[in-house]
C-alpha positions in Angstrom: -41.6 3.4 -18.2 -38.2 3.7 -19.8 -36.9 1.0 -22.5 -33.2 0.0 -22.2 -31.3 -2.1 -25.0 -28.2 -4.0 -24.3 -25.6 -4.5 -26.5 -23.2 -7.6 -25.4 -24.5 -9.6 -22.5 -21.8 -10.7 -20.5 -21.1 -10.2 -16.9 -21.6 -6.1 -16.9 -24.5 -6.2 -19.4 -26.0 -9.2 -17.9 -25.7 -7.4 -14.4 -27.3 -4.1 -15.6 -30.2 -6.5 -17.4 -31.0 -7.8 -13.9 -30.8 -5.0 -11.6 -32.4 -2.4 -13.6 -35.6 -4.3 -14.8 -36.0 -5.1 -11.0 -35.7 -1.3 -10.7 -38.6 -0.4 -12.8 -37.0 -0.1 -16.3 -38.2 -2.0 -19.1 -35.1 -4.2 -20.6 -36.3 -4.5 -24.1 -33.5 -5.9 -26.4 -30.8 -8.3 -25.2 -28.3 -7.8 -28.9 -26.0 -10.6 -28.2 -23.6 -12.8 -30.1 -24.0 -15.8 -27.8 -28.0 -16.4 -27.3 -27.6 -19.3 -25.2 -26.1 -16.6 -22.1 -28.8 -14.0 -23.0 -31.7 -16.6 -22.8 -30.2 -17.5 -19.1 -30.3 -13.7 -18.3 -33.5 -13.2 -19.5 -35.1 -16.0 -17.1 -34.4 -12.9 -14.7 -36.2 -10.2 -16.2 -40.1 -9.8 -16.8 -41.2 -8.6 -19.2 -38.7 -11.2 -21.4 -36.5 -8.8 -23.3 -36.4 -9.9 -27.4 -32.9 -11.1 -27.9 -31.4 -10.9 -31.4 -27.9 -10.0 -32.8 -27.1 -6.4 -34.1 -27.5 -7.2 -37.7 -30.8 -8.7 -37.1 -31.7 -5.3 -35.7 -33.4 -2.6 -37.9 -33.8 0.2 -35.7 -33.5 1.7 -32.0 -36.3 2.6 -30.6 -35.4 2.5 -26.7 -34.7 5.6 -25.2 -31.5 4.3 -23.4 -28.7 2.1 -24.8 -25.9 0.5 -23.1 -23.0 -0.9 -25.1 -21.1 -3.6 -22.6 -19.2 -5.6 -25.0 -15.2 -5.8 -24.5 -13.4 -2.4 -25.1 -12.1 -3.6 -28.3 -15.6 -4.1 -29.9 -17.1 -0.6 -28.7 -15.8 1.5 -31.6 -17.2 -0.9 -34.2 -20.8 -1.2 -32.0 -20.8 2.4 -32.1 -20.5 2.5 -36.2 -23.1 -0.1 -37.0 -25.6 1.5 -34.2 -25.3 4.3 -35.5 -26.7 3.2 -38.7 -29.6 1.8 -36.9 -30.6 5.4 -35.2 -33.2 6.6 -37.2 -36.6 8.3 -35.7 -35.6 8.3 -32.2 -32.3 9.2 -30.8 -31.5 7.2 -27.5 -29.3 8.3 -24.9 -25.8 5.9 -25.5 -23.5 4.4 -22.7 -20.6 2.1 -22.7 -19.3 0.6 -19.5 -16.0 0.7 -20.0 -13.5 1.7 -17.2 -10.2 2.8 -20.0 -12.0 4.3 -22.5 -13.9 7.6 -22.4 -17.2 8.3 -24.2 -15.0 9.7 -27.0 -15.5 6.3 -28.4 -18.9 7.1 -29.3 -18.3 10.0 -31.7 -20.3 8.0 -34.9 -23.0 8.3 -32.2 -22.7 11.8 -31.3 -22.3 12.7 -35.3 -26.3 10.9 -35.4 -27.5 13.3 -33.1 -27.2 11.4 -29.7 -26.3 12.5 -26.4 -23.2 10.0 -25.2 -21.4 8.7 -22.0 -20.0 6.2 -20.0 -21.3 4.4 -16.8 -18.7 2.4 -15.2 -19.2 0.8 -12.1 -16.7 0.8 -9.8 -17.2 -2.8 -8.6 -16.0 -6.1 -9.2 -18.3 -8.5 -11.1 -17.7 -11.7 -11.7 -20.7 -13.5 -12.6 -23.9 -11.8 -13.8 -26.6 -12.4 -11.0 -24.1 -12.0 -8.2 -23.0 -8.6 -9.6 -26.6 -7.4 -9.9 -26.7 -7.5 -6.1 -23.5 -5.5 -5.8 -24.2 -2.5 -7.6 -26.0 -1.4 -4.5 -23.9 1.2 -2.4 -21.2 0.9 -5.1 -19.4 4.0 -6.7 -20.1 4.3 -10.3 -18.0 6.7 -12.8 -19.8 9.0 -15.3 -18.4 11.2 -18.1 -19.8 12.5 -21.5 -21.9 15.4 -22.4 -23.4 17.3 -19.8 -27.2 15.8 -20.1 -26.2 12.2 -20.9 -24.4 12.6 -17.5 -27.2 14.1 -15.8 -28.9 10.9 -16.8 -26.6 8.6 -15.9 -26.7 9.8 -12.3 -30.1 9.3 -12.1 -29.8 6.0 -13.3 -26.9 4.7 -11.0 -29.1 6.3 -7.8 -32.0 4.2 -9.3 -29.6 1.0 -9.0 -29.0 2.3 -5.3 -25.2 3.2 -6.2 -23.0 6.4 -5.4 -22.3 8.2 -8.8 -18.8 10.6 -9.7 -17.8 12.4 -12.5 -14.7 13.0 -13.9 -13.5 15.0 -16.9 -13.1 13.0 -19.8 -9.6 13.1 -20.3 -8.7 11.8 -17.0 -10.7 8.4 -17.5 -7.5 6.4 -18.3 -5.9 7.4 -15.2 -9.1 6.5 -13.2 -8.5 3.1 -15.0 -5.3 2.7 -13.8 -6.2 3.6 -10.2 -9.0 0.9 -10.5 -6.9 -1.7 -11.7 -4.0 -0.7 -8.8 -6.9 -1.6 -6.2 -8.8 -4.4 -7.5 -6.3 -6.5 -9.8 -3.1 -5.5 -8.3 -4.7 -6.3 -4.8 -5.4 -9.7 -5.9 -1.7 -10.0 -7.6 -0.3 -8.5 -4.4 -2.3 -11.4 -2.2 -0.6 -14.0 -4.3 3.0 -12.6 -3.6 1.6 -13.1 0.2 0.4 -16.4 -0.5 3.8 -17.4 -2.3 5.6 -16.1 1.4 3.5 -18.1 3.6 3.6 -21.3 1.5 7.2 -21.0 1.7 6.5 -21.1 5.6 5.2 -25.1 4.5 1.2 -24.3 3.8 -0.4 -25.3 0.7 -1.5 -22.4 -1.2 -5.2 -22.6 -0.4 -4.6 -22.6 3.6 -2.1 -20.2 2.6 -4.8 -18.1 1.4 -7.6 -18.7 3.8 -4.9 -18.1 6.8 -4.4 -14.5 5.4 -8.0 -13.8 3.9 -9.0 -12.6 7.9 -6.3 -10.1 8.1 -6.9 -8.8 4.4 -10.7 -8.1 5.5 -9.7 -6.5 8.8 -7.3 -4.4 7.1 -10.3 -3.5 4.6 -12.8 -2.9 7.5 -9.6 -0.5 8.9 -9.9 1.9 5.5 -13.3 2.0 6.2 -13.3 3.9 9.1 -9.2 5.2 9.0 -7.2 7.3 6.5 -4.2 5.1 4.7 -1.8 6.5 6.9 -3.7 5.1 9.8 -4.6 1.8 9.0 -1.0 1.2 8.2 0.3 -1.0 10.9 3.5 -3.5 11.7 7.2 -3.2 10.9 7.1 -0.1 8.9 4.4 1.9 10.9 6.7 0.9 13.8 9.6 2.3 12.2 11.3 -1.4 13.2 14.6 -1.2 11.6 15.9 -4.7 12.7 12.6 -6.8 11.8 13.3 -4.7 8.3 16.1 -6.5 8.1 15.2 -9.8 9.2 12.8 -9.6 6.3 14.9 -8.8 3.8 16.9 -11.7 4.9 14.2 -14.3 4.7 13.2 -13.0 1.3 16.8 -13.5 -0.1 16.7 -17.1 1.2 13.5 -18.1 0.4 11.4 -16.5 -2.1 11.3 -14.8 -5.6 13.1 -11.7 -7.1 9.7 -10.5 -7.9 8.4 -10.9 -4.7 10.9 -9.3 -3.3 10.9 -6.4 -5.6 7.4 -6.0 -4.5 8.1 -5.9 -0.9 10.7 -3.3 -1.4 8.5 -1.1 -3.5 5.6 -1.5 -1.5 8.1 -1.0 1.6 9.4 2.5 0.0 5.7 3.6 0.0 5.0 2.5 3.2 7.6 4.8 5.0 5.8 7.5 3.6 2.7 6.2 5.0 4.9 6.0 8.2 5.9 9.6 8.3 2.3 10.9 7.7 1.9 8.7 11.2 4.7 10.2 13.2 6.9 7.2 13.4 10.6 7.6 14.7 11.8 9.8 11.3 15.7 9.1 12.1 14.5 5.2 12.1 12.3 5.6 8.8 15.5 7.3 7.0 17.3 4.1 7.9 14.9 1.8 6.1 14.5 3.9 3.0 18.5 3.9 3.0 18.5 -0.2 3.3 15.4 -0.2 0.5 17.6 2.4 -2.0 20.8 -0.2 -1.3 18.4 -3.2 -1.9 16.6 -2.0 -4.7 20.2 -1.1 -6.2 21.9 -4.9 -5.4 18.6 -6.1 -6.9 19.0 -4.7 -10.0 23.0 -5.6 -10.5 
């Protein structure tokens, strides 16, 4: 049975601990600052792992170590961990989306293979997160042998591994933030617009959620161009003009700017869909003019 140590037991570390223990891995150590959280996580793990702080650990004997701390703590954790690597040479992974395996250089210099495993899924809570790994994609990068091990771990979790070059890690993360965090921000803008129609925020969210879910379902089977619907897909100039008038009257400048920026992108999708080219050019010209007036 492969033994694992997890350093940092928050949402990601806790979810990994629970999920890996359920797939035949032995979670040997949970290394934490807050032992209350760790004890709650340990209740879902058999056999129960040892809980300690990194300072209390004298030597790491696990075959695999995950550093699942916050990004700004990873380098310091790697340096401390390097001093505890003695007889065995575990494979070390961190789970940051924005940092590459290069941050683990002190451990590489100590003879360890290093890499990163980033679950491309929203983890808001450890127990729920452990169930979300199945069918999720995981970005893995690092030393070739570490990447091979990472892919096997992901497959054991029921996930789908993919690999990128180390130099592209931050761009990958920007893509993930756009698809997840920015999506939430975009929905917040849509909620703002709908509250101007007389609904409260919660009602506005509940009203929009089925529409959002149906759009995501379309994206599961269609390209982004094929999934585009509505005003821009139809190249509907008159409705677009009415949108602008309503936005000018009712919503924040920030909301209007977001609408314009995304509208410009939507015209390109509509072009790929085969929408009326002349109408799309007219919409693009009006978007450009509105942006100039907006900046003034």
